[in-house]
C-alpha positions in Angstrom: 9.1 -2.9 -3.3 6.1 -4.6 -2.3 4.4 -3.1 0.9 2.0 -6.0 1.2 2.7 -9.4 2.8 3.8 -11.9 0.2 1.7 -14.9 -0.4 2.3 -18.4 -2.0 -1.4 -18.4 -3.2 -1.9 -18.4 -7.0 -5.5 -18.1 -7.0 -8.2 -16.6 -4.8 -9.4 -19.9 -3.7 -5.8 -20.8 -2.6 -5.4 -17.5 -0.8 -8.7 -18.0 1.2 -7.7 -21.6 2.0 -4.4 -20.5 3.7 -6.4 -18.2 6.2 -7.2 -19.8 9.5 -10.8 -19.8 10.9 -12.6 -17.8 12.1 -11.2 -15.3 9.6 -11.3 -17.6 6.6 -15.2 -17.5 6.8 -15.2 -13.7 7.0 -13.1 -13.5 3.9 -15.1 -15.9 2.1 -18.1 -14.1 2.8 -16.7 -10.7 1.5 -15.2 -12.5 -1.6 -18.6 -13.7 -2.7 -20.3 -10.4 -1.7 -17.3 -8.8 -4.0 -18.0 -11.1 -7.1 -21.5 -10.8 -6.8 -21.5 -6.8 -6.6 -19.1 -6.4 -9.4 -19.2 -9.3 -11.5 -17.3 -7.8 -14.4 -14.0 -7.5 -12.1 -12.3 -10.9 -12.5 -10.7 -12.0 -9.3 -6.9 -12.6 -9.3 -3.9 -12.3 -6.8 -2.2 -9.2 -6.8 0.5 -7.9 -4.6 -0.5 -10.7 -2.0 -4.0 -9.9 -1.9 -7.3 -10.8 -3.8 -7.6 -8.2 -6.5 -10.8 -7.4 -8.5 -10.3 -6.4 -12.2 -7.2 -5.0 -13.5 -6.3 -1.7 -15.0 -3.2 0.0 -16.3 -2.2 3.4 -14.6 0.1 6.1 -15.7 0.9 8.9 -13.4 2.2 12.3 -14.4 5.5 11.3 -12.9 5.7 8.7 -15.7 5.4 5.8 -13.2 2.9 3.3 -14.7 1.9 -0.4 -13.9 -1.2 -2.7 -13.3 -3.5 -2.7 -10.2 -6.9 -3.8 -9.2 -9.8 -1.3 -8.6 -10.7 -3.6 -5.5 -8.5 -5.5 -3.3 -9.2 -7.8 -0.3 -6.6 -8.9 2.4 -6.5 -10.8 5.6 -4.1 -8.6 7.9 -2.9 -10.0 11.2 -5.4 -7.6 13.1 -7.9 -7.0 10.8 -9.5 -7.1 7.2 -8.6 -4.5 4.7 -10.7 -3.7 1.6 -8.7 -1.3 -0.7 -11.3 0.7 -2.9 -9.0 2.4 -5.4 -11.4 4.8 -6.9 -11.5 8.8 -7.1 -14.5 10.5 -7.8 -14.7 14.4 -8.0 -11.1 14.7 -7.2 -11.3 12.7 -3.9 -10.8 9.2 -2.7 -14.1 7.3 -2.7 -13.3 5.5 0.6 -12.6 8.7 2.4 -15.9 10.0 1.0 -17.6 7.1 3.2 -16.1 7.8 6.8 -19.2 8.8 8.4 -21.4 6.0 7.1 -18.9 3.4 8.1 -18.2 4.4 12.0 -16.8 1.0 13.2 -14.1 0.9 10.1 -10.6 2.7 10.2 -10.5 4.4 6.7 -7.4 5.7 4.9 -7.3 7.2 1.4 -8.5 4.0 -0.1 -8.3 1.4 2.7 -11.4 0.5 4.7 -10.0 -1.8 7.8 -12.3 -3.6 10.0 -12.5 -6.6 12.4 -15.3 -8.6 11.4 -17.7 -8.4 8.6 -20.5 -7.4 11.1 -18.8 -4.3 11.7 -19.7 -2.7 8.4 -22.7 -1.9 6.6 -22.7 -4.3 3.4 -25.0 -1.7 1.6 -22.5 1.1 2.0 -19.6 -1.2 0.9 -21.8 -2.2 -2.1 -22.0 1.6 -3.1 -18.3 2.2 -2.8 -17.5 -0.9 -5.0 -19.8 0.2 -7.8 -18.4 3.9 -7.6 -14.8 2.4 -7.7 -15.9 0.1 -10.7 -16.8 3.4 -12.7 -14.0 5.3 -11.3 -10.8 3.5 -10.7 -7.7 5.4 -9.7 -5.4 6.3 -12.4 -7.3 4.7 -15.3 
């Protein structure tokens, strides 16, 4: 079961082109920022979002699959960035809640309305940590 909104996009460029303004500009800005921050993580479409990098995971339960370390999605009411990393036994994104006060942060999801609502330097730190510590890898 896919919990993410399906997209007809086959590439990140197609995904971005399907988004209406002003959100398209915001997603374009974040896409460029992520590519510059973690250039070794190749962009692709993963579960209806732009994924960066790909790794194979296997849980103790035996469940396994492919996932991305970082994902970017345009949702109806906000932008979601998934930072799928664990450090010291804790989700990386959760460890940055206090440093991103305008964002709503779940275990690995960082949600916000506009790019200006978040500190890109903090997001850069998160991405670099996730690149080195992807979940389940």
